[in-house]
GUKOL-716773 format. One line per 5 residues: number of its first residue (from 1); their letters; for each residue x, y, z of C-alpha. Coordinates in Angstrom, 3 decimals, decimal comma, padded with zeros to 6 digits. Example, Ala and Ser with C-alpha at 12.3 -4.5 7.8 and 13.67 -1.06 7.14 Angstrom:
2
1	as	012,300:-004,500:007,800 ~ 013,670:-001,060:007,140
END
This chain:
421
1	mtsip	-026,679:026,305:-042,308 ~ -024,208:025,325:-039,715 ~ -025,874:022,545:-037,399 ~ -023,874:023,743:-034,297 ~ -025,143:026,951:-032,926
6	nvhep	-022,791:029,581:-031,625 ~ -023,126:029,847:-028,065 ~ -022,535:033,719:-028,053 ~ -025,922:033,942:-029,968 ~ -029,121:033,134:-028,054
11	erqtp	-030,835:029,738:-028,791 ~ -034,440:029,216:-029,886 ~ -036,316:029,250:-026,283 ~ -039,597:027,532:-025,951 ~ -042,453:029,480:-024,421
16	aapav	-042,413:030,368:-020,966 ~ -043,393:027,582:-018,439 ~ -046,383:027,929:-016,286 ~ -045,352:029,318:-012,554 ~ -044,255:026,394:-010,309
21	palsq	-044,587:026,250:-006,836 ~ -042,475:027,802:-004,381 ~ -039,526:025,473:-003,239 ~ -040,602:024,613:000,341 ~ -038,074:023,008:002,728
26	khlal	-039,954:019,826:002,012 ~ -038,828:019,878:-001,494 ~ -035,555:021,126:-000,811 ~ -034,835:018,084:001,743 ~ -035,758:015,608:-001,102
31	laaga	-033,912:017,127:-003,733 ~ -030,847:016,722:-001,259 ~ -031,606:013,482:-000,350 ~ -032,085:012,478:-004,142 ~ -028,871:013,857:-005,180
36	gfsva	-026,982:012,287:-002,231 ~ -028,688:008,689:-002,705 ~ -027,869:008,747:-006,329 ~ -024,271:009,900:-006,176 ~ -023,580:007,386:-003,575
41	slyys	-024,205:004,828:-005,896 ~ -020,746:005,522:-007,403 ~ -018,933:004,618:-004,290 ~ -020,537:001,799:-002,762 ~ -018,074:-000,589:-004,264
46	qpilg	-014,936:001,005:-003,348 ~ -014,839:-000,311:000,520 ~ -016,099:-003,841:-000,675 ~ -013,583:-004,619:-003,433 ~ -011,381:-006,983:-001,059
51	vlgad	-014,933:-009,011:-000,423 ~ -016,028:-008,811:-004,211 ~ -012,488:-010,033:-005,092 ~ -012,504:-013,167:-002,915 ~ -016,324:-014,211:-003,173
56	lqasa	-016,233:-014,168:-007,193 ~ -012,571:-015,102:-007,256 ~ -011,234:-012,361:-009,362 ~ -007,726:-010,941:-009,089 ~ -007,194:-007,218:-007,575
61	srigl	-006,560:-005,669:-011,286 ~ -009,609:-007,453:-012,545 ~ -011,990:-006,403:-009,774 ~ -010,408:-002,900:-009,865 ~ -012,421:-002,555:-013,015
66	vptlt	-015,606:-002,078:-011,107 ~ -014,898:001,251:-009,797 ~ -013,162:002,031:-013,139 ~ -016,447:001,468:-015,279 ~ -018,524:003,052:-012,708
71	qlgya	-016,644:006,271:-012,956 ~ -016,233:005,834:-016,944 ~ -019,915:005,648:-017,003 ~ -020,597:008,560:-014,973 ~ -018,163:010,777:-017,217
76	lgill	-019,982:009,575:-020,411 ~ -023,191:010,387:-018,614 ~ -022,332:013,911:-017,908 ~ -021,025:014,323:-021,480 ~ -024,105:012,357:-023,192
81	laplg	-026,986:012,728:-020,905 ~ -026,679:015,901:-018,693 ~ -027,589:018,048:-021,527 ~ -030,841:016,443:-022,064 ~ -032,182:018,876:-019,233
86	drlnr	-032,481:021,751:-021,174 ~ -034,358:019,873:-024,158 ~ -036,477:017,566:-021,998 ~ -039,082:017,792:-019,091 ~ -036,760:017,324:-016,318
91	rrlil	-039,201:015,601:-013,944 ~ -039,481:012,759:-016,536 ~ -035,894:012,671:-017,045 ~ -035,244:012,484:-013,264 ~ -037,738:009,596:-013,081
96	tkala	-036,213:007,807:-015,765 ~ -032,595:007,842:-014,837 ~ -033,803:006,916:-011,384 ~ -035,447:003,825:-012,522 ~ -032,560:002,955:-014,559
101	ltaal	-030,264:003,398:-011,562 ~ -032,397:001,355:-009,523 ~ -032,385:-001,469:-012,345 ~ -028,450:-001,120:-012,515 ~ -027,930:-001,605:-008,826
106	llsaf	-030,561:-004,602:-008,743 ~ -028,372:-006,192:-011,592 ~ -025,157:-005,618:-009,435 ~ -026,876:-007,427:-006,282 ~ -027,726:-010,293:-008,582
111	apsvp	-024,715:-010,613:-010,729 ~ -023,723:-014,195:-011,077 ~ -020,157:-013,286:-012,366 ~ -017,558:-010,932:-012,682 ~ -018,512:-009,824:-016,348
116	wllla	-022,316:-009,137:-015,018 ~ -020,850:-006,859:-012,339 ~ -018,674:-004,882:-014,794 ~ -021,782:-004,191:-017,165 ~ -023,856:-003,133:-014,444
121	sllig	-021,016:-000,927:-012,926 ~ -021,157:000,874:-016,326 ~ -024,926:001,297:-016,233 ~ -024,785:002,522:-012,696 ~ -022,432:005,369:-013,804
126	lsatv	-024,591:006,211:-016,733 ~ -027,607:006,589:-014,763 ~ -026,414:008,075:-011,527 ~ -025,954:011,326:-013,584 ~ -029,607:011,993:-012,340
131	aqdiv	-027,754:013,944:-009,499 ~ -026,564:016,253:-012,367 ~ -030,442:016,787:-013,125 ~ -031,310:017,239:-009,431 ~ -029,073:019,954:-008,656
136	paaai	-030,486:022,584:-011,427 ~ -033,896:021,607:-010,376 ~ -033,345:023,169:-007,152 ~ -031,803:026,265:-008,851 ~ -034,813:026,568:-011,188
141	lapes	-037,500:026,315:-008,415 ~ -035,647:028,630:-006,084 ~ -036,391:032,179:-006,062 ~ -033,446:034,098:-006,970 ~ -033,036:035,556:-003,622
146	srgka	-032,171:032,344:-002,077 ~ -030,839:030,367:-005,117 ~ -027,445:030,123:-003,975 ~ -028,727:028,617:-000,642 ~ -030,808:025,975:-002,471
151	vgtvm	-028,182:024,870:-004,505 ~ -025,786:024,776:-001,629 ~ -028,333:022,595:000,579 ~ -028,495:020,165:-002,426 ~ -024,808:019,962:-002,921
156	tglll	-024,323:019,198:001,131 ~ -026,916:016,384:000,261 ~ -024,376:015,253:-002,650 ~ -021,315:015,599:-000,331 ~ -022,854:013,673:002,491
161	gills	-023,852:010,992:000,009 ~ -020,428:010,569:-001,124 ~ -019,251:010,591:002,573 ~ -021,521:008,201:004,172 ~ -021,685:005,930:001,026
166	rvvsg	-018,442:004,251:002,068 ~ -019,152:004,007:005,619 ~ -022,750:002,270:004,918 ~ -021,304:000,039:002,288 ~ -018,403:-001,122:004,417
171	llaeq	-020,521:-001,885:007,692 ~ -023,356:-003,440:005,717 ~ -021,344:-005,876:003,611 ~ -019,564:-007,008:006,827 ~ -022,779:-007,778:008,356
176	lgwra	-025,124:-009,066:005,483 ~ -022,910:-009,517:002,578 ~ -021,864:-007,397:-000,547 ~ -025,015:-008,209:-002,588 ~ -026,963:-006,624:000,416
181	vygaa	-025,336:-003,255:-000,262 ~ -026,484:-003,054:-003,966 ~ -030,062:-004,328:-002,972 ~ -030,253:-001,798:-000,098 ~ -029,147:001,041:-002,366
186	aasva	-031,516:-000,030:-005,173 ~ -034,430:000,047:-002,368 ~ -033,386:003,498:-001,537 ~ -033,127:004,995:-005,131 ~ -036,641:003,576:-005,843
191	vlava	-038,175:005,031:-002,907 ~ -036,834:008,335:-003,897 ~ -037,796:008,254:-007,339 ~ -041,713:007,513:-006,491 ~ -040,980:010,418:-003,662
196	lwrgl	-039,554:013,000:-006,667 ~ -041,944:011,894:-009,231 ~ -044,828:012,865:-006,815 ~ -043,309:015,912:-005,344 ~ -041,655:017,689:-008,222
201	pdfap	-043,466:019,933:-010,786 ~ -043,321:019,394:-014,681 ~ -040,047:021,523:-016,064 ~ -040,879:022,912:-019,683 ~ -037,790:022,457:-021,912
206	ttrvs	-035,676:025,753:-021,967 ~ -034,406:025,321:-025,599 ~ -035,279:023,771:-029,156 ~ -032,185:023,323:-030,272 ~ -031,274:019,554:-031,534
211	ytali	-029,374:017,049:-029,302 ~ -026,616:017,143:-031,883 ~ -026,379:020,844:-031,754 ~ -026,453:021,080:-028,060 ~ -023,713:018,207:-027,607
216	gsmgq	-021,754:020,098:-030,548 ~ -021,790:023,275:-028,931 ~ -020,046:021,807:-026,154 ~ -016,824:021,173:-028,568 ~ -016,942:025,021:-029,343
221	lwqry	-016,764:025,847:-025,679 ~ -013,842:023,144:-025,269 ~ -011,920:024,599:-028,266 ~ -012,471:028,517:-027,293 ~ -011,760:028,398:-023,671
226	pglrh	-008,088:027,512:-022,895 ~ -009,076:028,118:-018,990 ~ -011,859:025,219:-019,465 ~ -009,011:022,669:-020,831 ~ -006,756:023,734:-018,036
231	aalaq	-009,080:023,440:-015,227 ~ -010,519:019,956:-016,670 ~ -006,674:018,655:-016,994 ~ -005,828:019,746:-013,490 ~ -008,980:018,504:-012,156
236	gllav	-008,673:015,223:-013,880 ~ -004,968:014,555:-012,614 ~ -005,983:014,955:-009,066 ~ -009,162:012,636:-009,590 ~ -006,459:010,190:-010,717
241	gfsaf	-004,737:010,096:-007,342 ~ -008,100:010,480:-005,366 ~ -009,531:007,447:-007,039 ~ -006,366:005,415:-007,041 ~ -006,165:005,420:-003,451
246	wstla	-010,067:004,882:-002,747 ~ -010,216:001,958:-005,208 ~ -007,325:000,036:-003,773 ~ -007,456:000,965:-000,075 ~ -010,059:-001,997:000,776
251	vmlha	-007,624:-004,328:-001,040 ~ -004,719:-003,075:000,974 ~ -006,294:-003,166:004,136 ~ -007,794:-006,762:003,507 ~ -004,114:-008,131:003,208
256	epfhl	-001,343:-008,185:005,524 ~ -000,407:-006,875:007,881 ~ -003,840:-005,153:008,717 ~ -006,391:-008,236:007,705 ~ -009,262:-005,587:008,264
261	gsgaa	-012,585:-005,983:006,648 ~ -014,749:-003,717:004,624 ~ -016,439:-001,899:007,739 ~ -012,963:-000,868:008,454 ~ -012,458:000,469:004,886
266	gafgl	-015,859:002,065:004,809 ~ -015,086:004,031:008,040 ~ -012,094:005,621:006,151 ~ -014,840:007,431:003,952 ~ -015,251:009,483:007,346
271	agvag	-012,273:011,415:006,010 ~ -014,499:012,974:003,431 ~ -015,806:015,283:005,786 ~ -012,717:017,216:004,956 ~ -014,352:017,747:001,593
276	alaap	-017,473:019,373:002,954 ~ -015,728:021,752:004,994 ~ -013,479:022,519:002,250 ~ -016,097:023,706:-000,235 ~ -017,156:027,207:001,850
281	lagri	-013,802:027,940:002,679 ~ -012,142:027,629:-000,567 ~ -015,098:029,708:-001,880 ~ -014,446:032,329:000,707 ~ -010,668:032,479:-000,303
286	sdrrg	-011,523:032,488:-003,875 ~ -013,444:035,667:-003,464 ~ -010,656:037,290:-001,604 ~ -007,802:036,232:-003,128 ~ -008,897:034,731:-006,371
291	pelvt	-009,395:031,050:-007,475 ~ -006,271:030,483:-009,062 ~ -004,411:030,857:-005,668 ~ -006,540:028,128:-004,291 ~ -006,289:025,954:-007,102
296	rlgag	-002,240:025,946:-006,464 ~ -002,841:025,383:-002,683 ~ -005,016:022,507:-003,058 ~ -003,080:020,351:-005,653 ~ -000,015:021,228:-003,260
301	lsala	-001,547:020,119:-000,361 ~ -002,907:017,049:-002,028 ~ 000,522:016,314:-003,494 ~ 002,116:016,655:000,226 ~ -000,742:014,200:001,515
306	fasma	-000,132:011,611:-001,306 ~ 003,813:011,563:-000,705 ~ 003,573:011,327:003,288 ~ 002,141:008,116:002,884 ~ 005,089:006,810:001,437
311	gaall	006,585:006,794:004,825 ~ 004,023:004,616:006,128 ~ 006,048:001,520:005,587 ~ 008,645:002,827:008,618 ~ 005,662:002,617:011,157
316	ppqgq	003,953:-000,131:013,206 ~ 000,443:-001,200:011,715 ~ -001,489:001,242:014,011 ~ 000,971:004,318:013,058 ~ 000,244:003,592:009,346
321	lvliv	-003,247:003,405:010,124 ~ -003,146:006,691:011,552 ~ -000,966:008,344:008,947 ~ -003,099:007,071:006,043 ~ -006,139:008,562:007,944
326	lsava	-004,495:011,883:008,376 ~ -003,288:011,889:004,871 ~ -006,874:011,243:003,263 ~ -008,286:014,030:005,327 ~ -005,580:016,288:003,823
331	fdfgv	-005,900:015,162:000,250 ~ -009,769:015,070:000,368 ~ -009,681:018,712:001,549 ~ -007,323:019,701:-001,125 ~ -009,054:017,942:-003,812
336	qatlv	-012,413:019,420:-003,052 ~ -010,950:022,997:-002,616 ~ -009,406:022,704:-005,883 ~ -012,745:021,510:-007,539 ~ -014,652:024,336:-006,076
341	ahqtl	-012,184:027,001:-007,321 ~ -012,069:025,418:-010,646 ~ -015,988:025,844:-011,200 ~ -015,328:029,523:-009,984 ~ -013,020:029,811:-012,934
346	vygle	-015,199:027,852:-015,317 ~ -018,552:029,700:-014,392 ~ -017,033:032,803:-015,157 ~ -015,932:032,026:-018,727 ~ -019,670:032,285:-020,392
351	paars	-022,547:032,557:-017,825 ~ -024,796:031,396:-020,687 ~ -023,425:028,180:-021,210 ~ -022,649:027,105:-017,530 ~ -024,174:024,186:-017,575
356	rlnal	-022,059:022,688:-020,514 ~ -019,023:024,460:-018,930 ~ -019,743:022,265:-015,748 ~ -020,212:019,143:-017,684 ~ -017,061:019,511:-019,734
361	lfvgm	-015,159:020,085:-016,073 ~ -016,781:017,113:-014,601 ~ -016,163:014,868:-017,811 ~ -012,680:015,977:-017,089 ~ -012,757:014,995:-013,557
366	fvgma	-014,310:011,715:-013,938 ~ -012,303:010,374:-016,656 ~ -009,387:011,138:-014,176 ~ -011,496:009,122:-011,707 ~ -011,718:006,006:-014,153
371	tgawl	-008,097:006,382:-015,031 ~ -007,140:006,569:-011,467 ~ -009,075:003,519:-010,670 ~ -007,741:001,336:-013,269 ~ -003,917:002,463:-012,694
376	gslal	-004,219:002,282:-009,151 ~ -005,495:-001,339:-009,409 ~ -002,615:-002,048:-011,736 ~ -000,026:-000,248:-009,404 ~ -001,132:-002,394:-006,320
381	aqwgw	-000,610:-005,464:-008,489 ~ 002,611:-004,588:-009,806 ~ 004,384:-002,571:-007,013 ~ 002,045:-002,727:-003,838 ~ 001,029:-000,118:-001,933
386	lgvvg	004,007:001,926:-002,675 ~ 003,293:001,921:-006,291 ~ -000,305:003,634:-005,482 ~ 001,441:006,331:-003,258 ~ 003,819:006,992:-006,239
391	latva	001,084:007,141:-008,934 ~ -001,041:009,421:-006,663 ~ 001,886:011,911:-005,852 ~ 002,990:012,279:-009,292 ~ -000,593:012,918:-010,513
396	algal	-000,943:015,538:-008,078 ~ 002,129:017,268:-008,867 ~ 001,087:016,878:-012,365 ~ -001,879:019,230:-011,570 ~ 000,141:021,443:-009,506
401	avrla	002,289:021,902:-012,521 ~ -000,828:022,702:-014,613 ~ -001,767:025,423:-012,521 ~ 001,662:026,883:-012,011 ~ 001,994:027,256:-015,927
406	vrqst	-001,034:028,854:-016,170 ~ -000,891:032,938:-016,096 ~ -003,682:034,486:-013,965 ~ -007,084:034,610:-015,118 ~ -007,940:037,923:-016,802
411	vpvat	-011,540:037,516:-015,612 ~ -012,273:039,753:-012,659 ~ -012,663:038,222:-009,541 ~ -015,944:039,948:-008,651 ~ -017,483:038,579:-012,013
416	laqgq	-016,107:034,923:-011,227 ~ -017,705:034,980:-007,692 ~ -020,875:036,338:-009,376 ~ -020,716:033,331:-011,684 ~ -020,363:030,696:-008,753
421	g	-023,616:031,784:-007,466
END
């Protein structure tokens, strides 16, 4: 009688799918590239906001809506579109989203005004959720004995996409203009779409429940598990500070006393390598000492890193840049380590619903990203760089407060570690 299934009960499964080819290194590299290039679309705008605002004659607060809508679109896409991988042929879903992402990037490249660019930014966020379809595809195709390695490889591609997107965007905009950034991104996604379409096998749907029931079960999960709500809130608060920094950095560097171009802003993206290093280290510490400790250490490190940037005004311009780079390395490490620990906690809540639990966690994170981009642009316009630093510090302290207020999880660490794999 109830349209929303109890997630503790098995859902109606489709007949077993035909055997699929083994996951070759070529296919694994293709999936990693697909995840990297698709998620990179979320971050191309951040180093070029100063150039965008000047070219389109938009204020800092208005141009700040570009990354805000991109992140908001991604959050909505994870919530409303990611579950479709359980009901549809994943290969066709990947192609459809990749083509939609290509079209959205082209719309950005040719946007005649800010409203058009804002619409394109929202569409980019929605369609970039193809990355959330590619990662599970690797898990499905890989044999059980090497599944963790396969997913880890694809996630490395995803992290490299985030890392390199800002660098490439800044340098390309400096040489060819900001429209070339979106044009090149559209071309890369289109090429990968063709490669993925030709290289991936068909995936049979794994459930026959209706779309409404699938989405509705996520609401049940949200109500059932306080640990999920705490993880989403804490990671969302960290994302506020993270996004506020990256969404305003280019505008700040473009102004006095730096007068730096988009290439310099993009180079700051290299600090993101700390995130790639944080993932395996956070996982090992979580296995040995428990993920709760990692969430507190990560949130605390992020708060200290954000707060340290308040002292930049006391230094000469070169010293300010060095301090900002070091702080970016530290908070990026903290944010990514906390995310890995939160995933470990969430995956242990209910193994049969990991995809939906993960979607809910990431919705919280990207709502925080969108909020941070919006509040960051407002803080920069009203109070300058110190306003952004203050916002990021308060948000990170809020995340730390959430983790300190939460009791140690009763789920055994060994179970959680298994859930992560």
